[in-house]
C-alpha positions in Angstrom: 0.0 0.0 0.0 1.3 3.4 -1.0 1.3 6.3 1.4 2.1 10.0 1.0 5.3 11.7 1.8 6.1 12.5 5.4 6.9 16.2 5.9 10.4 17.2 6.9 11.0 20.2 9.1 12.9 23.0 7.3 15.2 25.4 9.1 18.1 27.8 8.6 21.0 26.9 11.0 24.1 29.1 11.0 22.8 30.7 7.7 22.5 27.3 6.0 19.4 25.4 4.9 18.8 22.3 6.9 16.1 19.6 6.9 15.2 17.8 10.1 13.6 14.4 10.5 10.4 14.6 12.6 10.8 13.3 16.2 8.2 10.6 15.4 5.7 9.8 12.6 3.5 7.0 11.3 6.6 4.8 11.0 7.7 5.2 14.6 10.6 7.0 16.2 13.6 4.9 15.0 16.4 6.5 13.1 16.1 6.4 9.3 18.8 4.9 7.1 19.4 7.2 4.1 19.4 5.8 0.6 19.1 9.0 -1.4 18.9 12.8 -0.8 17.9 15.2 -3.5 17.1 18.9 -3.9 15.5 20.2 -7.0 13.2 22.8 -8.5 10.5 22.2 -11.1 10.7 24.5 -14.0 7.5 23.6 -15.9 5.7 20.8 -17.5 8.0 20.4 -20.5 11.3 21.7 -19.0 13.6 19.4 -17.0 13.9 20.1 -13.2 16.9 22.0 -11.9 18.9 19.6 -9.8 20.7 21.4 -7.0 22.1 18.4 -5.1 21.7 14.7 -5.5 23.4 11.9 -3.6 23.0 8.1 -3.4 24.2 6.0 -0.5 24.7 2.5 -2.0 23.7 -0.6 0.0 27.3 -1.6 0.0 28.4 1.6 1.7 28.6 2.3 5.4 25.0 2.9 6.5 24.1 6.6 7.1 21.4 7.2 9.6 19.4 10.3 10.5 18.2 10.3 14.0 14.8 11.6 14.9 14.9 15.4 15.5 18.4 15.5 13.8 19.1 17.8 10.9 20.9 17.3 7.6 22.5 20.4 6.1 22.1 21.2 2.4 25.3 19.9 0.7 26.5 17.9 3.7 29.0 15.2 3.0 27.5 11.7 3.6 30.1 9.0 4.2 30.2 6.5 1.3 27.7 8.4 -0.8 27.9 8.8 -4.5 27.5 12.4 -5.5 25.4 12.6 -8.7 25.1 16.4 -8.5 27.4 18.5 -6.3 25.6 21.1 -4.3 24.9 24.3 -6.3 23.9 27.7 -5.0 20.2 27.7 -4.4 18.2 30.3 -6.4 16.7 32.9 -4.2 12.9 33.3 -4.1 12.3 30.0 -5.9 10.2 27.1 -4.7 12.5 24.1 -4.0 11.8 20.5 -3.0 13.9 18.2 -0.9 13.4 14.5 -0.6 15.1 11.9 1.6 14.5 8.3 0.5 15.1 5.7 3.2 16.9 2.4 2.5 14.8 -0.6 1.6 12.3 -1.5 -1.1 9.2 0.1 0.5 8.2 2.6 3.1 7.6 6.3 3.3 9.6 9.1 1.5 10.4 12.2 3.5 10.1 15.5 1.7 9.3 19.1 2.0 9.3 22.3 0.0 11.1 25.5 0.9 12.2 28.9 -0.3 15.5 30.7 0.3 15.2 34.4 0.9 18.0 36.9 1.3 17.6 39.4 4.2 18.6 43.0 4.1 21.8 42.2 6.1 22.8 39.5 3.6 21.9 36.5 5.8 19.5 34.0 4.5 16.1 33.0 5.7 14.6 29.6 4.9 10.9 29.5 4.7 8.1 27.1 3.9 5.6 28.1 1.2 2.1 28.9 2.4 0.3 29.2 -0.9 0.6 27.4 -4.2 -0.1 30.6 -6.2 2.7 32.5 -4.3 5.1 29.9 -3.0 7.6 32.4 -1.7 5.1 34.9 -0.4 3.6 35.2 3.1 6.4 33.2 4.6 6.5 33.0 8.4 10.0 32.1 9.6 
């Protein structure tokens, strides 16, 4: 049986985007073994997505776990991972998606959407879209 994606928490920590695994969800509170992490932006129905970062952790590599409540930084090096796309600078004021796929043949996918905004002082603010029509407008954190 298929289930929808489980929402990741999005934050800016030390001026870097980070995604955090929920403390618990429908699958429990155990750590999640990472198989793949990807960040991309859809550009339209006939255009390819912009891939900002894409890594695979092969089954033969040392397992990489994300503990509940723990965060993964954008572009973070994962031991044993194959980097398909090195982290690129994220476009400001654009709707991005991040997905963490756990190891195994079935189970939930963890994902979320976010925008990166530049503040007047040059620091970044990471925000979650609140409206489909204006994904980077009316952002609250």
